N, C-alpha and C positions, 0 to 999 in steps of 0.2 A: 346539464350538470353541474351540481354547484364542486366549485375547488372544497376540497378537507385541508385544513392548516393545519400545523399540525404545534399546536401550543407546549412547550418546551422551556422553563422560565430562566431567564439570561444567564443566572449562576450557574444554571448546571453544565448550558453552554459554555460557557467559562473555563469549571471544569474539566470538561471533558477536551477544550482546546489545551487546555497548561497540561495534559495530563499526555493527551498527544503528543506535546513537544518532549515533555520528558523521556518518553518511550522512546523516540527519534535519538536524542541528544544519549540513551545507556546504548539505542543497538548501535549506532557510528564507532560509538567506544569499545563495542565487543565484534565489530567488524573489521576494525580497525587491529586487534590484538588476533581477532582469529588471521589475518591474511599476516601478520607480523610471522604463527605459531605453521602455515602450511607449508606445502611446497608449490613454488611457484608458475606450476605446470596447467594450475587453472584460477586464471584471471580471470578469465570469461566465466565461470559456473561460480566465485563470487561476486560479481560482475550484477549477474542473476538476482542471485538472492537482495543481493543492493535492492535493485528495481523492483523485486516481491513486497519486498518491507514499506519502498516508498509508495507505491499504488497502494499499498494497504492506509498505511497511512494518510496519504491524500483523501482514500477515500471517506476515510473515519472522520479527519476535520472536517468536510466538507458538508459531509450527513447532518453533524452534527448542528452545524448553520442551516442546512434545507426548514424551510418555510410550510409546503406546503408536502400532498405527497407525489403529484408529479415530477413537483424539482428532485424527492427520494425515488421515484421512479427510473429519472436519467440518470441520479448520479448510481441507481445499481446498475442499469445498464452498461453507462461508460465502464462501471469496474468488470463486469462482463468480459465485456471489450476488451479489457486489458489482459484479464485473465487467457482470454485465448492468443490473444498477440507472446506474449511469456511462455505460456505452452508450445507453440510452436517456435519460440529458439530455444529456448529448454531440449525437444524434440532435434532439432537442430546441429546442436550441440551434444549429446550424445551421441546422435547416429556419425557427427564429422571425429569422432574422438577413439571411434571403435566400439563403446560400449552399449 
């Protein structure tokens, strides 16, 4: 079976990388402000939200650089696995807080 290459101009890949960087910076500022405005009883929830965003940004950055379909598929699998781990942690946080 011949591998299907993902043909994307380098300018488009660079634009995606810059956009992801800008989104990460904006979200970091957002979380800093949000963390200062909420009760200190939920640092674990904020940390989990930050992790969710970090995983999504990492996935977007790596997917923008994928050169073939098998690499993109492997990235999707890794992303899904991380979502299961995050969901497991969320269930633990909610059950530990009695909610």
